[in-house]
C-alpha positions as CSV (number, residue, x, y, z in Angstrom):
1,G,0.0,0.0,0.0
2,G,3.0,2.4,0.1
3,R,4.8,4.1,-2.8
4,L,8.2,5.2,-3.8
5,E,8.8,8.4,-5.8
6,L,12.0,9.3,-7.6
7,T,12.8,12.8,-8.7
8,R,16.0,13.6,-10.6
9,S,17.5,17.0,-10.7
10,E,18.7,18.6,-13.9
11,T,21.9,19.6,-12.1
12,G,22.5,16.1,-10.8
13,G,21.5,14.0,-7.9
14,S,18.3,12.2,-7.0
15,R,15.6,12.5,-4.4
16,F,13.7,9.5,-3.1
17,D,10.4,9.9,-1.2
18,I,9.0,6.8,0.5
19,H,5.4,6.9,1.6
20,I,4.4,4.1,4.0
21,P,0.9,3.9,5.4
22,V,0.8,3.3,9.2
23,D,-2.1,1.8,11.0
24,I,-1.3,2.6,14.7
25,E,-4.9,2.6,16.0
26,G,-5.9,-0.6,14.2
27,D,-8.7,1.1,12.3
28,G,-7.3,0.3,8.9
29,G,-7.2,4.0,8.0
30,G,-3.5,4.3,8.1
31,A,-3.7,7.6,10.0
32,L,-1.0,8.7,12.4
33,P,-2.1,10.0,15.8
34,A,-1.6,13.7,16.4
35,A,1.2,13.0,18.9
36,A,3.2,11.1,16.2
37,E,2.8,13.9,13.7
38,S,4.0,16.6,16.1
39,R,7.2,14.7,16.7
40,N,8.2,15.1,13.1
41,P,7.0,18.6,12.0
42,A,6.9,19.2,8.3
43,L,8.8,22.0,6.7
44,P,6.6,24.9,5.6
45,E,4.9,24.7,2.2
46,G,6.6,26.5,-0.7
47,G,10.3,26.7,-1.3
48,L,12.9,29.3,-0.9
49,S,15.0,30.8,-3.6
50,G,18.6,32.0,-3.6
51,H,22.1,31.1,-4.3
52,V,24.3,30.1,-1.3
53,L,28.0,29.5,-0.9
54,I,28.9,26.5,1.3
55,V,32.4,26.7,2.8
56,D,33.6,23.5,4.5
57,D,36.6,21.3,4.1
58,N,34.6,18.1,4.8
59,D,33.1,16.5,1.7
60,T,30.2,14.8,3.6
61,N,29.1,18.0,5.3
62,C,29.2,19.8,1.9
63,R,27.0,17.1,0.2
64,L,24.6,17.1,3.1
65,L,24.2,20.9,3.0
66,E,23.9,20.8,-0.8
67,A,21.1,18.2,-0.6
68,L,19.2,20.0,2.1
69,L,19.4,23.4,0.3
70,E,18.3,21.8,-2.9
71,S,15.3,20.3,-1.2
72,F,14.4,23.9,-0.1
73,G,14.7,25.3,-3.6
74,I,18.1,26.9,-3.0
75,S,21.1,26.5,-5.4
76,S,24.6,26.4,-4.0
77,D,28.3,26.4,-4.8
78,V,31.0,24.8,-2.6
79,A,34.4,26.2,-1.5
80,R,36.7,23.8,0.3
81,S,38.8,26.5,2.0
82,G,38.6,30.1,3.1
83,E,40.9,31.2,0.3
84,Q,38.7,29.5,-2.3
85,A,35.6,31.2,-0.7
86,I,37.1,34.6,-1.0
87,G,37.9,34.0,-4.7
88,L,34.3,32.8,-5.4
89,V,32.7,35.7,-3.6
90,G,35.0,38.2,-5.4
91,N,33.9,36.8,-8.8
92,G,30.3,35.8,-8.1
93,S,27.1,36.6,-6.5
94,F,25.8,34.8,-3.4
95,D,22.7,35.6,-1.3
96,A,24.3,34.0,1.9
97,V,27.3,32.0,3.0
98,L,27.2,28.9,5.2
99,L,30.7,28.9,6.8
100,D,32.4,26.1,8.8
101,L,34.4,27.6,11.6
102,H,37.2,25.0,11.9
103,M,39.1,24.5,8.7
104,P,42.8,24.0,8.0
105,G,44.6,27.1,6.8
106,M,42.2,30.0,7.2
107,S,39.6,29.6,9.9
108,G,36.0,30.4,9.5
109,V,36.4,33.6,11.6
110,E,39.4,34.8,9.4
111,T,37.4,34.0,6.3
112,A,34.4,35.9,7.6
113,E,36.6,39.0,8.3
114,E,37.9,38.9,4.7
115,L,34.4,38.3,3.2
116,G,33.2,41.3,5.1
117,K,35.7,43.5,3.2
118,L,34.2,42.3,-0.1
119,R,30.5,42.5,0.7
120,P,28.7,43.8,3.8
121,A,26.8,41.3,5.9
122,S,23.6,43.1,5.0
123,E,24.0,42.1,1.4
124,M,25.4,38.6,2.0
125,P,24.5,37.1,5.4
126,L,27.2,34.9,7.0
127,I,25.9,31.8,8.9
128,A,28.4,29.9,11.1
129,V,28.2,26.1,11.0
130,T,30.1,24.4,13.8
131,A,30.2,21.5,16.1
132,A,32.3,23.4,18.6
133,L,30.6,26.8,19.3
134,E,32.2,27.1,22.7
135,S,35.7,27.3,21.2
136,V,34.9,30.5,19.4
137,G,32.1,32.3,21.3
138,D,28.9,34.0,20.2
139,E,30.1,37.5,20.8
140,N,33.3,37.0,18.7
141,L,31.1,35.6,15.8
142,K,28.7,38.5,15.9
143,R,31.7,40.9,16.0
144,V,33.1,39.6,12.7
145,G,29.7,39.7,11.0
146,F,27.9,36.4,11.5
147,Q,24.1,36.8,11.4
148,D,23.3,33.3,12.8
149,I,24.9,30.1,14.1
150,L,23.9,26.5,13.2
151,T,25.3,23.7,15.4
152,K,26.2,20.2,14.1
153,P,24.5,17.9,13.8
154,L,22.2,20.0,11.7
155,S,18.5,20.0,12.0
156,P,16.8,20.4,8.6
157,A,14.0,22.4,10.1
158,G,16.6,24.7,11.8
159,L,18.5,25.1,8.6
160,Y,15.3,26.0,6.8
161,E,14.4,28.6,9.4
162,V,17.8,30.2,9.3
163,M,17.8,30.3,5.5
164,A,14.3,31.7,5.3
165,Q,15.5,34.6,7.6
166,A,18.8,35.1,5.7
167,L,17.1,35.1,2.3
168,G,14.3,37.4,3.3
């Protein structure tokens, strides 16, 4: 009684949606009780639009962020270092930047300071992505121009909310 849907993107990648009817109450209707639905809130209807730069040296993190952003309707490019991010922002147009704080070479904070010289945070919001917020501190991040902070492991709903705010 379930179904599997496959959607292929023109830019690459695939999305698989699996729909499985659940009959928790034994009434044959396949309805979930309200309590089960509230544990897994759906993302708001309607997508977002924008073009975001993902800056992270970890390939898995980049692929996860790309997939989540694509599911929200947001396109993205990836930079594997702070230096590469500065080059891409200098030559391109981005609506926001998702920036890992701990990378070899230039740190996320150093990268943010340099990006701020190219474009003000009001034009290109900077969003910190980190597993170790305590090592940098909220105030330091705000001082260098970060608009928001996402902690790893990422919550898709949290990412959506931050991106909706950043993209207006």
